[in-house]
DSSP file (Angstrom, degrees, kcal/mol; ACC not computed):
  #  RESIDUE AA STRUCTURE BP1 BP2  ACC     N-H-->O    O-->H-N    N-H-->O    O-->H-N    TCO  KAPPA ALPHA  PHI   PSI    X-CA   Y-CA   Z-CA
    1    1 A M              0   0    0      0, 0.0     2,-0.0     0, 0.0     0, 0.0   0.000 360.0 360.0 360.0 142.0  -12.2   -7.1   25.7
    2    2 A S     >  -     0   0    0      1,-0.1     4,-2.0     4,-0.0     5,-0.1  -0.295 360.0-118.5 -71.8 160.8   -9.5   -4.8   26.4
    3    3 A N  H  > S+     0   0    0      2,-0.2     4,-2.3     1,-0.2     5,-0.2   0.885 115.1  52.3 -65.8 -40.4   -9.9   -1.0   26.0
    4    4 A V  H  > S+     0   0    0      2,-0.2     4,-2.1     1,-0.2    -1,-0.2   0.891 109.3  48.5 -65.1 -41.1   -7.1   -0.8   23.4
    5    5 A A  H  > S+     0   0    0      1,-0.2     4,-2.3     2,-0.2    -2,-0.2   0.908 110.9  52.2 -66.4 -39.4   -8.8   -3.6   21.4
    6    6 A T  H  X S+     0   0    0     -4,-2.0     4,-1.8     1,-0.2    -2,-0.2   0.914 110.3  46.7 -59.3 -44.2  -12.1   -1.8   21.6
    7    7 A V  H  X S+     0   0    0     -4,-2.3     4,-1.8     2,-0.2    -1,-0.2   0.846 111.0  51.8 -68.8 -34.2  -10.6    1.5   20.4
    8    8 A N  H  X S+     0   0    0     -4,-2.1     4,-2.4     2,-0.2    -1,-0.2   0.869 110.1  50.4 -65.5 -36.7   -8.8   -0.3   17.5
    9    9 A K  H  X S+     0   0    0     -4,-2.3     4,-1.5     1,-0.2    -2,-0.2   0.872 111.1  47.8 -63.8 -41.4  -12.1   -1.9   16.5
   10   10 A E  H  X S+     0   0    0     -4,-1.8     4,-2.1     2,-0.2    -1,-0.2   0.816 111.2  51.0 -72.7 -38.0  -13.9    1.4   16.5
   11   11 A K  H  X S+     0   0    0     -4,-1.8     4,-2.9     2,-0.2    -2,-0.2   0.916 109.2  50.6 -63.1 -46.7  -11.1    3.0   14.5
   12   12 A S  H  X S+     0   0    0     -4,-2.4     4,-2.5     2,-0.2    -2,-0.2   0.862 107.4  53.1 -59.7 -38.2  -11.3    0.3   11.9
   13   13 A K  H  X S+     0   0    0     -4,-1.5     4,-2.8     2,-0.2     5,-0.2   0.935 110.6  49.1 -62.2 -47.2  -15.1    0.7   11.7
   14   14 A V  H  X S+     0   0    0     -4,-2.1     4,-3.1     1,-0.2    -2,-0.2   0.969 111.1  49.7 -62.0 -47.5  -14.6    4.5   11.0
   15   15 A F  H  X S+     0   0    0     -4,-2.9     4,-2.8     1,-0.2    -1,-0.2   0.901 110.2  48.3 -54.4 -43.2  -12.0    3.8    8.4
   16   16 A Q  H  X S+     0   0    0     -4,-2.5     4,-1.3     1,-0.2    -1,-0.2   0.919 110.8  51.4 -65.8 -38.2  -14.1    1.3    6.6
   17   17 A T  H >< S+     0   0    0     -4,-2.8     3,-0.8     2,-0.2     4,-0.4   0.972 112.6  46.8 -59.7 -49.0  -17.0    3.8    6.6
   18   18 A V  H >< S+     0   0    0     -4,-3.1     3,-1.6     1,-0.2    -2,-0.2   0.947 112.4  50.2 -47.5 -53.7  -14.6    6.4    5.2
   19   19 A L  H 3< S+     0   0    0     -4,-2.8    -1,-0.2     1,-0.3    -2,-0.2   0.700 111.0  48.4 -60.2 -23.8  -13.4    4.0    2.5
   20   20 A S  T << S+     0   0    0     -4,-1.3    -1,-0.3    -3,-0.8    -2,-0.2   0.371  85.3 125.8-106.0   9.3  -16.8    3.0    1.5
   21   21 A S  S X  S-     0   0    0     -3,-1.6     3,-1.5    -4,-0.4     4,-0.2  -0.168  76.3 -81.6 -58.3 159.8  -18.1    6.6    1.2
   22   22 A P  T 3  S+     0   0    0      0, 0.0    -1,-0.2     0, 0.0    -2,-0.0  -0.341 116.6  17.1 -61.0 135.1  -19.6    7.8   -2.1
   23   23 A G  T >  S+     0   0    0     -3,-0.1     3,-1.1     1,-0.1    -2,-0.1   0.367  89.6 112.2  87.4 -12.3  -16.9    8.8   -4.7
   24   24 A M  T <  S+     0   0    0     -3,-1.5    -1,-0.1     1,-0.2    -3,-0.1   0.594  74.0  55.7 -73.5  -4.4  -14.0    6.9   -2.9
   25   25 A N  T 3  S+     0   0    0     -4,-0.2    -1,-0.2    -5,-0.1     2,-0.1   0.401  82.6 115.9-100.3  -8.1  -13.8    4.3   -5.8
   26   26 A E    <   -     0   0    0     -3,-1.1     2,-0.3     1,-0.1     0, 0.0  -0.428  70.0-120.1 -66.9 140.8  -13.3    7.2   -8.4
   27   27 A K        -     0   0    0     -2,-0.1     2,-0.4     2,-0.0    -1,-0.1  -0.600  27.3-166.2 -82.1 137.0   -9.9    7.1  -10.1
   28   28 A C        -     0   0    0     -2,-0.3     2,-0.5     2,-0.0     0, 0.0  -0.989  17.3-130.3-126.9 135.8   -7.6   10.1   -9.7
   29   29 A K        -     0   0    0     -2,-0.4     2,-0.5     2,-0.0    -2,-0.0  -0.712  24.1-173.7 -86.9 130.3   -4.5   10.8  -11.8
   30   30 A I        -     0   0    0     -2,-0.5     2,-0.5     2,-0.0    -2,-0.0  -0.984  11.1-155.1-123.5 129.3   -1.4   11.6   -9.9
   31   31 A N        -     0   0    0     -2,-0.5     2,-0.3     2,-0.0    -2,-0.0  -0.902  16.9-173.0-104.3 128.5    1.8   12.7  -11.6
   32   32 A L        -     0   0    0     -2,-0.5     2,-0.4     2,-0.0    -2,-0.0  -0.912  18.2-160.2-124.8 146.1    4.9   12.0   -9.5
   33   33 A T        +     0   0    0     -2,-0.3     2,-0.3     2,-0.0    -2,-0.0  -0.951  29.1 168.7-128.2 107.0    8.5   13.1  -10.2
   34   34 A L        -     0   0    0     -2,-0.4     2,-0.1     3,-0.0    -2,-0.0  -0.914  37.0-119.4-119.9 148.6   10.8   10.8   -8.1
   35   35 A S     >  -     0   0    0     -2,-0.3     4,-2.2     1,-0.1     5,-0.2  -0.486  36.6-110.7 -73.1 154.2   14.5   10.2   -8.0
   36   36 A R  H  > S+     0   0    0      1,-0.2     4,-2.6     2,-0.2     5,-0.2   0.890 119.8  59.7 -55.2 -38.0   15.4    6.4   -8.8
   37   37 A Q  H  > S+     0   0    0      1,-0.2     4,-2.2     2,-0.2    -1,-0.2   0.955 108.2  42.6 -52.3 -52.4   16.4    6.2   -5.1
   38   38 A N  H  > S+     0   0    0      1,-0.2     4,-2.9     2,-0.2    -1,-0.2   0.803 109.1  56.7 -71.6 -27.7   13.0    7.1   -4.0
   39   39 A I  H  X S+     0   0    0     -4,-2.2     4,-2.7     2,-0.2     5,-0.2   0.944 110.5  46.2 -63.3 -46.7   11.4    4.8   -6.6
   40   40 A L  H  X S+     0   0    0     -4,-2.6     4,-2.3     1,-0.2    -2,-0.2   0.918 114.6  46.9 -60.1 -43.0   13.3    1.9   -5.1
   41   41 A L  H  X S+     0   0    0     -4,-2.2     4,-2.7    -5,-0.2    -2,-0.2   0.930 114.5  45.8 -69.8 -42.3   12.5    2.9   -1.6
   42   42 A L  H  X S+     0   0    0     -4,-2.9     4,-2.2     2,-0.2    -1,-0.2   0.861 111.7  52.2 -70.8 -32.0    8.7    3.4   -2.4
   43   43 A S  H  X S+     0   0    0     -4,-2.7     4,-2.6    -5,-0.2    -1,-0.2   0.924 111.8  47.7 -65.8 -43.2    8.5    0.1   -4.3
   44   44 A R  H  X S+     0   0    0     -4,-2.3     4,-3.0    -5,-0.2     5,-0.3   0.913 111.3  49.6 -63.4 -44.4   10.1   -1.6   -1.2
   45   45 A L  H  X S+     0   0    0     -4,-2.7     4,-2.4     2,-0.2     5,-0.3   0.912 111.8  47.8 -60.1 -42.9    7.7    0.0    1.2
   46   46 A I  H  X>S+     0   0    0     -4,-2.2     4,-2.4     1,-0.2     5,-1.2   0.958 115.3  46.4 -68.7 -44.6    4.7   -0.9   -0.9
   47   47 A E  H  <5S+     0   0    0     -4,-2.6     4,-0.3     1,-0.2    -2,-0.2   0.900 117.0  43.1 -58.3 -42.7    6.0   -4.5   -1.2
   48   48 A A  H  <5S+     0   0    0     -4,-3.0    -1,-0.2    -5,-0.2    -2,-0.2   0.844 120.7  39.5 -69.8 -36.0    6.8   -4.8    2.5
   49   49 A G  H  <5S+     0   0    0     -4,-2.4    -2,-0.2    -5,-0.3    -3,-0.2   0.763 134.2   9.5 -86.8 -28.9    3.7   -3.2    3.7
   50   50 A F  T  <5S+     0   0    0     -4,-2.4    -3,-0.2    -5,-0.3    -2,-0.1   0.682 119.2  53.9-127.2 -31.7    1.0   -4.6    1.4
   51   51 A L  S   <S+     0   0    0     -5,-1.2     2,-0.3    -4,-0.3    -3,-0.1   0.241  89.8  79.0-105.2  20.9    2.3   -7.4   -0.9
   52   52 A T  S    S-     0   0    0      2,-0.3    -4,-0.0    -4,-0.1     0, 0.0  -0.789  77.4-127.3-119.7 164.0    3.8   -9.8    1.5
   53   53 A D  S    S+     0   0    0     -2,-0.3     2,-0.2     2,-0.0    -1,-0.1   0.625  90.2  89.4 -83.1 -12.1    2.0  -12.4    3.8
   54   54 A K  S    S-     0   0    0      1,-0.0    -2,-0.3    -6,-0.0     3,-0.1  -0.592  73.6-144.3 -80.9 144.4    3.9  -10.9    6.7
   55   55 A N        -     0   0    0     -2,-0.2    -6,-0.1     1,-0.1    -5,-0.1  -0.764  15.2-175.0-104.5  84.4    2.2   -8.0    8.5
   56   56 A P        +     0   0    0      0, 0.0     2,-0.3     0, 0.0    -1,-0.1   0.646  69.1  15.2 -53.6 -21.9    5.1   -5.7    9.5
   57   57 A F  S    S-     0   0    0     -8,-0.1     2,-0.8    -3,-0.1     0, 0.0  -0.996  72.2-121.2-152.2 151.5    2.8   -3.4   11.5
   58   58 A D        +     0   0    0     -2,-0.3     2,-0.4     4,-0.0    -3,-0.0  -0.886  41.5 165.7-101.0 119.0   -0.6   -3.4   12.9
   59   59 A D     >  -     0   0    0     -2,-0.8     4,-2.0     1,-0.1     5,-0.2  -0.994  36.4-148.0-134.7 124.6   -2.5   -0.5   11.4
   60   60 A E  H  > S+     0   0    0     -2,-0.4     4,-0.7     1,-0.2    -1,-0.1   0.847 101.3  50.7 -67.3 -33.5   -6.3    0.1   11.5
   61   61 A I  H >4 S+     0   0    0      2,-0.2     3,-0.9     1,-0.2     4,-0.4   0.946 110.4  49.2 -62.8 -49.3   -6.3    1.8    8.0
   62   62 A I  H >4 S+     0   0    0      1,-0.3     3,-1.2     2,-0.2    -2,-0.2   0.868 111.1  49.6 -61.2 -44.2   -4.4   -1.0    6.4
   63   63 A T  H 3< S+     0   0    0     -4,-2.0    -1,-0.3     1,-0.3    -2,-0.2   0.659 107.0  55.4 -67.1 -16.1   -6.7   -3.6    7.8
   64   64 A A  T << S+     0   0    0     -3,-0.9    -1,-0.3    -4,-0.7    -2,-0.2   0.487  80.4 117.2 -96.9  -4.4   -9.8   -1.7    6.7
   65   65 A L  S <  S-     0   0    0     -3,-1.2   -49,-0.1    -4,-0.4     5,-0.0  -0.404  70.4-116.1 -64.9 135.3   -8.6   -1.6    3.0
   66   66 A P    >   -     0   0    0      0, 0.0     3,-1.3     0, 0.0     4,-0.5  -0.298  30.0-105.1 -65.4 160.4  -11.0   -3.5    0.6
   67   67 A E  T >> S+     0   0    0      1,-0.3     3,-0.9     2,-0.2     4,-0.6   0.801 116.4  62.9 -60.5 -32.8   -9.5   -6.5   -1.2
   68   68 A G  H 3> S+     0   0    0      1,-0.2     4,-1.7     2,-0.2     3,-0.5   0.741  87.5  71.6 -65.9 -21.1   -9.2   -4.7   -4.4
   69   69 A S  H <> S+     0   0    0     -3,-1.3     4,-2.2     1,-0.2    -1,-0.2   0.814  90.4  57.2 -59.9 -34.3   -6.8   -2.3   -3.0
   70   70 A L  H <> S+     0   0    0     -3,-0.9     4,-1.6    -4,-0.5    -1,-0.2   0.809 106.1  51.3 -73.2 -29.2   -3.9   -4.8   -2.8
   71   71 A A  H  X S+     0   0    0     -4,-0.6     4,-1.7    -3,-0.5    -1,-0.2   0.835 109.2  50.7 -68.2 -39.7   -4.3   -5.4   -6.5
   72   72 A E  H  X S+     0   0    0     -4,-1.7     4,-2.4     2,-0.2    -2,-0.2   0.867 108.5  51.1 -73.8 -33.5   -4.1   -1.7   -7.2
   73   73 A F  H  X S+     0   0    0     -4,-2.2     4,-3.0     1,-0.2    -2,-0.2   0.865 106.9  55.6 -69.3 -30.6   -0.9   -1.4   -5.1
   74   74 A R  H  X S+     0   0    0     -4,-1.6     4,-2.3     2,-0.2    -2,-0.2   0.919 108.2  47.8 -53.5 -45.6    0.6   -4.2   -7.0
   75   75 A T  H  X S+     0   0    0     -4,-1.7     4,-2.8     2,-0.2    -2,-0.2   0.898 112.6  47.2 -62.9 -45.2    0.0   -2.3  -10.1
   76   76 A I  H  X S+     0   0    0     -4,-2.4     4,-2.8     2,-0.2     5,-0.3   0.948 111.4  52.3 -57.9 -49.8    1.4    0.9   -8.7
   77   77 A H  H  X S+     0   0    0     -4,-3.0     4,-1.4     1,-0.2    -2,-0.2   0.943 115.7  40.9 -52.6 -53.9    4.5   -1.1   -7.4
   78   78 A E  H  X S+     0   0    0     -4,-2.3     4,-2.2     1,-0.2    -1,-0.2   0.836 114.2  53.2 -63.3 -41.2    5.1   -2.6  -10.9
   79   79 A E  H  X S+     0   0    0     -4,-2.8     4,-2.8     2,-0.2     5,-0.2   0.869 107.4  48.1 -70.6 -41.0    4.4    0.6  -12.8
   80   80 A I  H  X S+     0   0    0     -4,-2.8     4,-1.1     2,-0.2    -1,-0.2   0.838 112.6  49.4 -72.0 -29.9    6.8    2.8  -10.9
   81   81 A L  H  <>S+     0   0    0     -4,-1.4     5,-3.0    -5,-0.3     6,-0.5   0.931 113.4  47.8 -66.9 -48.7    9.6    0.3  -11.3
   82   82 A R  H ><5S+     0   0    0     -4,-2.2     3,-1.3     1,-0.2    -2,-0.2   0.931 113.2  45.7 -61.3 -46.6    8.9    0.0  -15.0
   83   83 A K  H 3<5S+     0   0    0     -4,-2.8    -1,-0.2     1,-0.3    -2,-0.2   0.783 111.9  51.4 -67.4 -23.1    8.7    3.7  -15.5
   84   84 A G  T 3<5S-     0   0    0     -4,-1.1    -1,-0.3    -5,-0.2    -2,-0.2   0.438 110.5-126.6 -79.8  -6.7   11.9    4.2  -13.5
   85   85 A E  T < 5S+     0   0    0     -3,-1.3    -3,-0.2    -4,-0.3     4,-0.1   0.882  80.7 114.1  51.7  41.2   13.5    1.5  -15.7
   86   86 A L     >< +     0   0    0     -5,-3.0     4,-3.5    -6,-0.1     5,-0.2   0.311  27.0 109.2-123.7  11.8   14.4   -0.4  -12.5
   87   87 A T  H  > S+     0   0    0     -6,-0.5     4,-2.1     1,-0.2     5,-0.2   0.933  87.2  39.5 -59.5 -49.1   12.3   -3.6  -12.6
   88   88 A E  H  > S+     0   0    0      2,-0.2     4,-1.3     1,-0.2    -1,-0.2   0.861 116.5  50.3 -71.8 -33.7   15.3   -5.9  -13.3
   89   89 A F  H  > S+     0   0    0      2,-0.2     4,-3.0     1,-0.2     3,-0.3   0.936 108.8  53.2 -71.8 -44.5   17.7   -4.1  -10.9
   90   90 A Y  H  X S+     0   0    0     -4,-3.5     4,-2.0     1,-0.2    -2,-0.2   0.925 109.3  47.5 -55.8 -42.5   15.1   -4.2   -8.2
   91   91 A E  H  X S+     0   0    0     -4,-2.1     4,-1.2    -5,-0.2    -1,-0.2   0.797 110.6  52.3 -70.8 -23.5   14.7   -7.9   -8.6
   92   92 A C  H  X S+     0   0    0     -4,-1.3     4,-0.8    -3,-0.3     3,-0.4   0.953 108.7  52.1 -67.8 -49.0   18.6   -8.3   -8.6
   93   93 A L  H >< S+     0   0    0     -4,-3.0     3,-0.6     1,-0.2    -2,-0.2   0.850 107.9  51.3 -63.1 -29.8   18.7   -6.3   -5.3
   94   94 A K  H 3< S+     0   0    0     -4,-2.0    -1,-0.2    -5,-0.3    -2,-0.2   0.853 103.5  58.9 -67.7 -32.0   16.1   -8.6   -3.7
   95   95 A S  H 3<        0   0    0     -4,-1.2    -1,-0.2    -3,-0.4    -2,-0.2   0.645 360.0 360.0 -70.7 -16.5   18.0  -11.6   -4.6
   96   96 A L    <<        0   0    0     -4,-0.8    -1,-0.3    -3,-0.6    -2,-0.1   0.478 360.0 360.0 -66.3 360.0   21.0  -10.5   -2.7
């Protein structure tokens, strides 16, 4: 096995350990104030990075995320679009 693969595997194990630490599943409330431009951008980043079958980048943290995290990111994606009143607009943009 190459040195890079070994380092990546070790990083992944560290991130998995951190993510499974006590208290990491506790919910935290975060209040954000974003422009509609940034809501669209954040929605696209979440969708492109987590919610597609394509893997646009190789990242040890993302590969270490538990399965339930994807559902939570989907909820965040939908909620910020809904609160910004941009859901329909975002879908129209994607269809272009």
